[in-house]
Structures are given as C-alpha cells and as structure tokens.
N, C-alpha and C positions, 0 to 999 in steps of 0.2 A: 540501610537500604531496605526498602519494603518490596517484597516479592510475593507473588501468588503461592499458594500451597503447591507442592510438587505433585499433587494429585488433582489439581483443579481441572485439568484437561485430560485426565486419564480416560482412555477409551474413545477419545475424539481423534478422528483423522481429518486433517486440515490441509487445504491446498492454498499456497501463496504464490501469486504471480510476481514477476520481477524480483525473484527471491535470491538472486546470486550475490547481491551486494547492497550496501546502504540500508535503508529502512527495511527492505524486504528481508535481508539477512538478520537484522535485529528482531524482526517478528518471528522468524524461524527459531532463533535462539531462545526467545522468551516462551514460545509455545512448547518447545522441547523441555525447558526447565519446569514448565507447569504440567508435564506428564503426557503431552500429546504426541501424536505421530504426524509428520509433515511431508507433503509433496512439494518440492521446490520446482517451480516452473519459470523458465526464462528463455529468451531468444538465444542466449549464450549458455548452451547446455553444459559445456565444459566448466565454465565458471560456477554454475549451479552445482555440479557434481563436486567441485573442489570445496564449496561452502558446506555442502552436506557432509563431506568427509571430515572437515575441520570441526563441525559441531556435533557430529554423530560418528565417531571413528569406527564403531562396529558395523555401521550401516543397517542396524536393525530397526531404526525408528524413522528413517527418511527414505525418500525416493526422489530422484531428480531426473527431469526430462525437458525437452524443448517444446515450446509452443509460442505462437504469435497471437497476442490478445486481439489483434485486428482481424483474425481469421477464426470465425466460430468453429469451423470443422477441426482446426488445430487444437482448440481448447477442449473440444469434445473428446478427441483422441487422448489428450493428456489426462483428462478427468477419468476416463475409463481405465487407463493404465495405472493411475494412482489408486483407484479403488481396487483393482486386481492385486496390487502390491500391499496396500495398507488396510483394506477393508472399506466399507461404505463411508463416503465423505459426509461429515456433519458440520464442517466449517469451511469458509472460503474467504480469502482476503484478496481484494482487487487492488494491488499495489503498483503494478507496472505503469510507467508514465514517462513522458519526455518533456523537456522545456527548451524553447528557442528564445534567445535574446535578440529580438528584432523590434525596432521602433514601430509603433502602430501605423505610421504613415508609409512605412516601407514593406510591411508584411505582404507577401504574395498570397493569392488564393490557394496555391499549392501548400505553402507553409502553414497557413491557417487550417486548411483541411487536414494536414498530417497530424497536428496536435489534437484536433477533435477526433480523428480516426483512432488514435491510441488512447487518449486520456478520457474520452467520453464513450465512444462506441466500444472501446476495449473494456470499459467497466460494465457496460450493458451486456456485451457478449459474455463476460465472465459471470455476471449475475444470472443470466439465462442458463448458462452451463451449470452453475451451482444449483439452481432450482431443479433442473432435470436430474442432476446427480443425487440430490436429496431424496428423490423418488417418492415423494409424498410422506416422508418420515420427519419432515421439519429440519431446520438447520439454522445456521447463523452466517450472515454475510457482513463483512466489514470492508468499507471502501476507504481508500486513502485519498482524501482530498488535500487541502492545503489552506493555510491562512490567507494565501493569495486569492482564494475564492471569496473571501470576505473583505479584504483590504484593497487589492489591486495595486501591483507594483509597476513602476515605469519599465518600458521596453519589454513587457511580458503580457501584452493584451490577450493574446491567444491562450496562454497558460492560465491567466486569471479567469478568463471566461470559461475555460474547460473545467476548472475546479469549482466554480460557482455552479456549473451544470451538474457536477457530481453530487454536490450538496443537495440540490433540489431533486435529483434522481433518487437519492437515498431516501428522502422523505416519501416520494411517490411509491417506491417499491415497498417500504415498510408498511404503508397503509394497505396497498393492494395485496400483499402476500401474507398479512397477519393471519388470515383465516387458514392459510396453508401451514401455519406454525413456522414460518420463516421470518426471523428477526433481522433487520437491516439497520446498520448504523454507519457513520463515517467519522473519521478523525481528521483534524486539520493541523498538521505539523507546521512548524516554522523554525528556522535557524538550526536545523539538524546537521551535524557534521557528517556529510555524505559526499560521495564523488560528484553528485549533481550540484550541490552547493559550491563545491570547489570549482566546478566548471563555470558556474555563474561568476565567481570571483575572477577566474582566468579571462573570461570574455570582457568583463568590465575593465580589467587591467589593460587589455589590448586596446580598448576604446579610450581610456582616460590616461594611460601612461603611469598610473599608480601601481604600487606593488600588489601583486596578487595575494601574497601572504598577509599583507596589512589589510587588504580589503576583506579577506576571509576572516581574519581575526576580529574585525569589527562587526561581522554579521552575527551578533549575539543578542538575545533578549535583554532589554534594559534591566528588568527586575532580577533576572537570573545571573547575568554577568558572565555567562559562559555558553558554549555551544551545547545544545541538547544532543545526547548520544542516541544512536539507532535503537539500542536495547531499551531505552526509556520509552520510546514510542511502542516498541514491541510489547512491553509489559502491559500497557493500557489496552492494546489490541487483544492480547491474550485474555485479559479480564473480560472484554466485550464478547469474546468467543465462549466464555464460560456461562454456566447456568446462573451464576450470581448476578449477571447483567441482564436478566430477562426483562426487568422493568424499564430498561433503557431502550428506547425504540425510535428510530427515525431521526436520531440526533446527529449533529455535526460538532464534535467535541474539540475545542481548541487545545492543542498540545504545543504551545509556542512560548511558554514561560511568561505568560501574562501580557504579551504584546497586543493581542486582539481582545477587546473588552466585550464582545458580543458574539 
C-alpha cells in the first residue's frame, strides 16, 4: 500500500466539506495520516464530530462544526472558526454533494435547481470562502467532481450536469487564481463504496425489483474488480494538497479504476 509521507501535509490546516462520512471522511483520514490538521464541515455536525473523534481521539488535530455549502455566510463562519482553532487555512476540499435518481423526463425545476444549488453553487461558495481564507498567502483547492461529469449515467441528468460544471469551474478558477498562488484541481471518483453509492443501489432496487446487495456488488470498475475505498480517494486528494502537486493545475483526474478513458 503506497501512502504519502506522514509529514507531507505537516503545517497545513485543511477544511473539508461533507466530511462526516464517505469520501469526505476518507479525505480527512488521509490528510491526518499525511501530517495535516483538518476542519470537518458538514450539515450533520454530530456525525462530523463522531468522525473526528474516531480519526483523532485526542482531538488535537481536528475541528468539527456545522455549515451549509449552499449558504456562503455559513461557510464563512465555519472557515473563521476553523482558522481560530487550527491556524490559517492553506487547503480546502469541496466535497459536499447530493444525487437524485430521477429520469430526465420527470425531473422538476425544483429538483434540478436543488442539485445545482448544492453541487455547483456549493462548490463556488466554498472556493470563494477558501480564497478569502487564504488571505493572499496562496493555497490549494480540490473539488470533488465525478466520472459522471464525463460519462453521463441514466436517470442522473442533473447530477451528471452538475459534475461537468464542477470540472469546467475547476479549469476556470485555476487559470484565474494562478496569479494569487491558488492552485485548483478536481478529482472524478467512480464506484466508491460510500453511503451515496449504496443509496443509488437501493433506489435502483426499488425501481427494478433486483436485490440492492447484488446491484451494489456489481457497481465496480471492470479493470479493478472491486469497489474503490474512500481512503483511496483521500490519498490522491492529500497528494494534490501537498507541495509535490504544484505542477498539477486545473485538472480533473479520474479515480474510477480505469472506467473513464479521458
């Protein structure tokens, strides 16, 4: 198992949205293993605190609080509290997101807007909050997109579109903020063993009558032959947050076991 040095993120204070579970928790775990300190931000503050306690029993390297990525003021308060607890922020991961399994012909304007509010506006809100938190000292932003933003899966038109938007937003911010020494990249996970993927299997089961367990078990990359674990995504994100990744800029890196060839 290849891991970063346990000093790769030493001295780095990093904020992760949607950090209570799934990929977010995997990112927290990897950043801590690489020597960073981490603010866990989530709508479910109790779950975020439980994750922080599990990964950092002493509580010396984590801080958990509530914030809604759709509310810029909420993110600003969380960032300020995180900086007070951990010191100036130098890394920010926009991970929070939602998915709705709705056929394109049936999706309502409200449902469409909700996914864009969280998955796109939430990323932009986070990026702006990060830029302000970096206070002219530079920093690193990693956006969690999805291979859905490149492929497009059935009954997920809104999700697919939001993740494509995140990919393009990442390119735009990387170019615009390079002069401010802010590096921006995205990763595009797929087939990760998370509560979100399990929820997709459950909804497909309700629609098709097939076993949710069987559907979930089949949601694996063909080349890899198994689910990707959240910590595996976390390790790549931790690398992107480190100085070693300075030459990687504005990219949308596939982390889907080879399923997406571009």
